[in-house]
N, C-alpha and C positions, 0 to 999 in steps of 0.2 A: 632538543636532543634527538637525533635521528638514528634509527636502527639501520643496520646494513644487511642487505640480503645477498646470500651467496647462491641463490637459486631455489627452485621449488619443484616438486613432483607430485603427480596425483597418487592418492592412496586408494580412493574408491570413487567411482563415477556412476551417476544415474541420470535419467532425463530431468530430474527435479533438483538434485543437490550433488555437489562434488566435494570431497574432502581432500585437501592437499596438505603436504607438509613442506614448510619452508625452513631452510638452513639460515638462521639469522644470528647476527651479533648485536647484542643490546648495548646501549650507551655505556654501561659499566664494564664492557669488555667480555661479558659472558657470552659464549656461543652455544646455541641450543636449537633443537627442533621446535617449531612453532606451527600448530595446526590451524588451518584456515578453511572455513566453510565458504565455498563459492556457490552463489545462487544466481539465477537469472534475475534481471531487473524487473521491477514491478511498477505498474502505472495505475492510478486511481483517479476518479472524478468526483468532485463535489458539485452536484447539479442543484442549483438554487432557482426556485420559481419566483414569480412576481408576488406571491403571498409570503415571501421570506421563509420558505420551507426547503429542506434539503432532502433529496432522494436517498433513502437508506433501505438496507436489507437486514432482516432478523435471521440470523443463521447460527448453526451449531458448528463448532470446531472440535473435531474428534481428538486432536492431539492433546488439548488441554481439557477436553470434555466440558466446554463452556458455551453458553448461549450469549449473544450480544448483537448489537446493531453495528453494521459496517457500511462504508461507502462501497460502491461497485469498484472492483479492482481485479487485476490479474497480471500474469507474467507476460513480459514483452517477448513476442515471437521473433524469430530470425527474419530480417527484412522488414520489420515493422517499427515505426517510430513510437516512442512512449505515448504521444497524443493519439495515434491511431489505436493503440492498445486500449487506452482509457475510453475512447468512443466505442470500440468494438465490445469491450467487456460490459459497459453500461447497457448497451442494447441487448446483448445476449443474456445478461443476468437479471435485467429489470423489465425489458420490453419497451423502454423509453430510449429514443434517439436524442442524445444531448445536442444542445445548440453549439455554437462555435466554442471550442475549448481554448483556454489561455492558461499558460503556466501559472500555478499558484505557489508551489514551494517544492524544493528538492531536499531530500534527506537521505542520510546513510544511517539506518536505525541501530546497527550494532557493528560499527566499523573497527572494533577491536578484535572481532572474530569472523566477520563476513564482509564480502565485497559488494553486497547487495545495495543497489541504488533504487530509491523510491522517487518516482516522478508523480507529483500531484497536480491536477488541473482543476479549473473551475469552468463551469458552463452556466450561463444564465438562461434557464429555460430548457425544455425538452418537449419532444413530440411523441405521443403514445403511438406505438406501431402495432403492438399486440402482446400476447403472453410471452414471457421469457422463453428463449429457445434452450437455455441451459437449465436443466431440471434439478441439478444437484447443488445449487448454490444457496437457496434460502427458503424459509417457510413463509415469510411475509415480505412484501415490498410496500413501503409507505413514504409519504411526504411528511417529514417531521419538522415542526416549527423550530427555527433557529433559536428562539427564546427558550426552548426546552433542553437544548443540547448540554448546557453547563450542568444542570441537575442530573441528566442521564450519565454524564461522565462521573460525577460525584457518587452516583449509585452503582457504578461499575457496569452500566448497561452498554457502554461503549468502551472497549478495552484494546482493540487492535491499534498498534502504533501508527500504521498508515492512516487509519480513520481519524485517530486523535490529532495527529499533526495537521492533517487537512482541515478538519473541523475547527480546531483552535485558531488556525490562520484565517479561516472564513469569518469567525467571530471577531477576531481582532480587526479585520478589514471592515467589518460592519459596525465596529464600535460597540459590541455587545459583550465585552469581557465581564 
């Protein structure tokens, strides 16, 4: 059952998030306004070293007032590919330059309310360049054993959907479910 759109218009726009209202007809024939959150796309990197550890950041998210481990990630800038974003964000946020990135998985985390696309990549290995240049991203940067990831998820030490999707896919790929 497909919804029919009669157009949409912006309600509020910022550099981070836009709120739009769409004039839609639902499959049952009801026609109404439907609010859509438009976000810039996101790219993340799961960087795994030869010791089967993944590069992660311990950080605070003020919106939910929560602390958790996350993969390096950020918003795709105009003129930048998602892979370029994942590489840039990894270097800026951790001080590690990832090896060659390959697509890991694509996700739309809340496609009933937002158009945000998440592009997750994997790199096998990284080179330490120096301290992170982005000072507002994390309190700690560590290589976390893949064998510890499941327990960290169960203890809610990893809660971001981008990190969860990427890490679970890495674990499935490694046969470590």
